[in-house]
C-alpha positions in Angstrom: -6.2 -15.7 31.6 -5.4 -19.4 31.1 -1.7 -20.2 30.7 -2.6 -22.8 28.1 -3.6 -20.1 25.6 -0.9 -19.1 23.0 0.5 -15.7 23.8 0.4 -13.1 21.0 2.5 -10.0 21.1 1.0 -6.7 19.8 3.7 -4.1 19.4 2.4 -0.5 19.0 -1.0 0.4 17.6 -3.3 -1.9 15.6 -6.9 -1.9 14.5 -9.3 -2.4 17.5 -11.0 -5.3 15.8 -7.8 -7.3 16.2 -7.7 -6.6 19.9 -11.4 -7.5 20.3 -11.0 -10.8 18.5 -7.6 -12.1 19.8 -9.0 -13.1 23.2 -11.2 -15.7 21.5 -8.2 -18.0 21.4 -5.1 -16.1 22.6 -3.5 -14.1 25.5 -2.5 -10.6 24.3 0.8 -9.1 25.4 1.3 -5.4 24.6 4.4 -3.4 23.9 4.6 0.3 23.1 6.6 -0.4 20.0 8.5 -3.1 18.1 11.7 -2.7 20.1 13.6 -5.8 21.2 14.9 -3.8 24.2 11.4 -3.8 25.6 11.2 -7.6 25.6 11.4 -9.2 29.1 12.3 -12.7 30.2 8.6 -13.6 30.8 7.9 -13.1 27.1 10.1 -16.0 25.9 7.0 -18.1 25.4 5.3 -15.7 23.0 4.4 -17.6 19.8 2.9 -15.0 17.5 3.0 -11.3 16.6 0.0 -9.3 15.3 1.4 -6.1 13.9 0.6 -3.0 11.9 4.0 -1.7 11.1 7.6 -2.9 11.8 8.9 -6.2 13.0 12.7 -6.0 12.8 15.1 -8.9 13.0 16.1 -8.1 16.5 12.5 -8.5 17.8 12.3 -11.9 16.2 15.6 -12.9 17.8 14.4 -11.7 21.2 11.4 -14.1 21.1 12.7 -17.7 20.9 9.2 -19.2 20.7 8.0 -17.1 17.8 6.3 -19.0 15.0 4.2 -16.5 13.1 4.0 -12.8 12.3 0.5 -11.7 11.2 0.8 -8.5 9.3 -2.1 -6.0 9.0 -1.9 -4.9 5.4 -1.0 -6.3 1.9 2.4 -4.7 2.0 4.8 -6.2 4.5 8.0 -4.2 3.8 8.1 -3.3 7.5 8.6 -6.9 8.4 12.1 -8.4 8.0 10.7 -11.3 6.0 14.1 -12.6 4.9 15.1 -13.0 8.5 11.8 -14.6 9.3 12.2 -17.1 6.5 15.7 -18.0 7.8 14.2 -18.8 11.2 11.2 -20.7 9.8 8.8 -18.0 11.0 5.7 -17.7 8.8 4.7 -14.2 7.8 1.1 -13.5 6.7 -0.5 -10.4 5.1 -4.1 -9.4 4.2 -4.5 -9.6 0.4 -7.8 -9.5 -1.5 -10.0 -8.0 1.3 -8.7 -4.5 0.5 -8.2 -4.8 -3.3 -11.6 -3.3 -4.3 -11.3 -0.4 -1.9 -7.8 0.6 -3.0 -8.9 0.3 -6.6 -11.9 2.6 -6.0 -9.6 5.1 -4.3 -7.1 5.0 -7.2 -9.8 5.9 -9.6 -11.1 8.6 -7.4 -7.6 10.1 -7.0 -7.0 9.9 -10.7 -10.3 11.9 -11.4 -9.5 14.4 -8.6 -6.1 15.0 -10.1 -7.3 15.4 -13.7 -10.4 17.4 -13.0 -9.2 19.4 -9.9 -12.4 18.4 -8.0 -10.9 19.1 -4.5 -9.9 22.6 -5.6 -13.3 23.2 -7.2 -15.0 22.2 -3.9 -12.8 24.6 -2.0 -13.7 27.3 -4.5 -17.4 26.8 -3.6 -16.9 26.4 0.2 -14.8 29.6 0.3 -17.6 31.6 -1.3 -15.6 32.3 -4.4 -18.3 31.0 -6.8 -20.5 33.8 -5.7 -17.7 36.3 -5.3 -15.4 35.5 -8.3 -17.6 33.5 -10.7 -17.2 30.0 -12.1 -14.3 27.8 -11.3 -11.7 27.6 -14.0 -11.9 24.9 -16.6 -9.7 21.9 -15.8 -6.9 21.7 -18.3 -6.9 17.9 -18.2 -9.5 15.2 -18.6 -9.8 11.4 -18.5 -11.2 11.4 -22.1 -8.8 10.0 -24.6 -6.1 9.0 -22.1 -3.9 5.9 -22.1 -3.2 4.5 -18.7 -0.1 2.5 -17.7 -0.1 0.3 -14.6 3.2 -0.2 -12.9 2.2 -3.5 -11.1 -0.6 -5.9 -12.0 -1.3 -7.9 -9.0 -4.7 -8.2 -7.4 -5.1 -4.4 -6.9 -3.7 -3.6 -10.3 -6.1 -5.9 -12.0 -9.0 -4.4 -10.0 -7.9 -0.9 -11.2 -7.6 -2.1 -14.8 -11.2 -3.4 -14.7 -12.4 -0.1 -13.6 -10.4 1.8 -16.2 -11.9 -0.4 -18.9 -15.4 0.9 -17.9 -14.1 4.4 -18.5 -13.3 3.6 -22.1 -9.5 4.3 -21.8 -6.8 2.0 -23.1 -4.7 0.1 -20.5 -1.1 -1.1 -20.6 1.2 -2.4 -17.9 4.7 -3.2 -16.8 5.7 -6.1 -14.5 8.8 -8.3 -14.3 7.2 -10.6 -16.9 4.0 -10.5 -18.9 0.8 -12.0 -17.6 -1.0 -14.7 -19.6 -4.5 -14.2 -20.9 -4.6 -10.4 -20.8 -5.4 -8.1 -23.7 -3.5 -5.2 -22.1 -0.3 -4.1 -23.9 2.8 -5.2 -22.0 6.0 -3.2 -21.9 9.2 -4.8 -20.7 10.6 -1.7 -18.9 9.0 1.0 -16.8 10.5 3.7 -19.0 9.0 2.1 -22.1 5.6 1.9 -20.5 5.9 5.6 -19.5 6.8 6.6 -23.0 3.7 4.7 -24.4 1.1 6.2 -22.0 0.2 9.6 -20.6 -1.0 8.4 -17.2 1.0 6.2 -14.9 -0.5 4.4 -11.9 1.9 3.0 -9.4 0.8 -0.1 -7.4 3.9 -2.1 -6.7 5.2 -3.0 -3.2 7.9 -1.0 -1.5 11.0 -3.1 -1.9 14.7 -2.4 -2.6 14.0 -3.5 -6.2 11.3 -0.9 -6.7 12.9 2.0 -4.6 12.9 5.2 -6.6 12.2 3.4 -9.8 9.9 6.2 -10.8 12.8 8.5 -11.6 13.7 11.4 -13.8 13.9 9.3 -16.9 10.5 7.7 -16.3 8.8 11.1 -15.7 10.5 12.6 -18.8 9.2 9.7 -20.8 5.7 10.3 -19.4 5.8 13.7 -20.9 4.3 17.2 -20.4 0.7 15.9 -20.6 1.5 13.1 -18.2 0.0 12.4 -14.8 1.4 10.2 -12.1 -0.8 8.4 -9.6 0.7 6.5 -6.6 -1.4 4.2 -4.4 1.5 1.7 -3.8 4.4 2.9 -1.6 6.0 6.3 -1.4 9.5 4.8 -1.6 8.8 3.8 -5.3 8.9 7.5 -6.4 11.9 9.8 -6.2 10.0 12.6 -4.5 12.7 15.3 -5.1 12.7 14.5 -8.8 8.9 14.5 -8.8 8.7 17.9 -7.3 11.1 19.3 -9.9 9.2 17.7 -12.7 5.9 19.1 -11.5 7.4 22.6 -11.1 9.1 22.6 -14.5 6.2 21.2 -16.4 8.0 17.9 -17.2 4.7 16.3 -16.3 1.3 17.9 -15.9 0.2 16.6 -12.5 0.3 14.0 -9.8 -2.1 12.3 -7.3 -0.4 10.7 -4.3 -1.9 8.7 -1.4 1.6 7.5 -0.2 4.8 9.3 0.6 8.4 8.3 1.3 8.6 9.5 4.9 5.0 9.2 6.2 3.3 11.1 7.8 5.7 13.8 6.7 4.9 15.3 3.3 7.5 17.6 1.7 6.5 21.3 1.9 7.3 21.6 -1.8 4.6 19.1 -2.7 2.1 20.8 -0.4 2.7 24.1 -2.2 2.0 22.8 -5.7 -1.3 23.5 -7.4 -1.2 20.6 -9.8 -1.2 17.8 -7.2 -3.9 15.9 -5.3 -2.7 14.6 -2.0 -4.3 12.1 0.4 -3.0 10.9 3.8 -2.6 7.2 2.9 -6.3 6.4 3.0 -6.7 4.0 0.0 -8.1 1.2 2.2 -9.3 3.4 5.0 -13.0 2.5 5.4 -14.4 0.8 8.5 -15.7 -2.1 6.4 -12.4 -2.8 4.7 -10.1 -2.3 7.8 -12.3 -4.6 9.8 -12.0 -7.2 7.1 -8.2 -6.8 7.2 -8.3 -7.1 11.0 -10.4 -10.3 10.8 -7.9 -11.8 8.4 -5.0 -11.0 10.8 -6.7 -12.9 13.6 -8.0 -15.7 11.3 -4.4 -16.3 10.1 -3.3 -16.7 13.7 -6.2 -19.0 14.5 -5.6 -21.2 11.4 -1.9 -21.5 12.2 -2.5 -22.7 15.8 -5.5 -24.9 15.0 -4.6 -26.4 11.6 -0.9 -25.8 11.2 -1.4 -23.7 8.1 -1.8 -20.0 7.7 -4.5 -18.7 5.4 -2.5 -16.1 3.5 1.3 -16.7 4.0 3.6 -14.4 1.9 5.5 -16.2 -0.8 8.8 -16.0 1.1 7.5 -18.1 4.0 5.3 -21.0 2.7 5.7 -22.9 5.9 3.5 -25.3 7.8 3.5 -25.7 11.6 5.7 -28.3 13.1 4.0 -30.7 15.4 4.3 -29.9 19.1 
């Protein structure tokens, strides 16, 4: 491998498409995990990281030549972006290419939760339709519901468009109202929850959003309420959610994300009024390959033009000459 090629570190696992495409312009250096203790002296000239997961401050400090961290995913809470910004390191993510897939999954998860479709399928597969008769009527329906979106970025807007087609009313909460939208805006999450009976969570996992879906919000959502989370598990207080589902404070929940993935609380697994997915909202081959391509394209753009394609807002940097 030519020494003139920029060296890119890949810590841990990443989509194979990234590994297939990186050699077009880079030399790949692999580490088992994003641990600064694994960095050796011959890695001092590494200039980029391609990652699906964590990049702690210590790893950045251990790589004096680091210029860019290309993150696989829209969410980049695993990357210490504040530290990156302080060092002039650009961080990129993969927006847009997964918005439609995640929005599709959110709607599917909502319908599964309301109509108990996974449970109905198991009823059939287990022979119970023949043995025990028809599956029970679902107590909930999408008909007549009012849906509140906690977060209205690219994915939230894609979900809202789909909900419109189902004939349900849509409201939202973000830090400030969005111009040019007909959806009702609520200045607090609790006020949104009180105004709707279905709450879809699609905000990033930050300290500002941690456990914001709390007891007060679930109580405001009410006994006919349904919670759907396709954002980050940290946004929901899981212990409070379990208690609310057990006590009938809300009627049901559909979750694609959890606070301590891949571990899901046994109490959630045992509930009949939940639909659970193993963080698969963007998990199609087509979408994940598009995400992988954007990871590599960001690196290529940075080293060939001096500008990343999709830098995160905290690191709007351009590359210094030389």
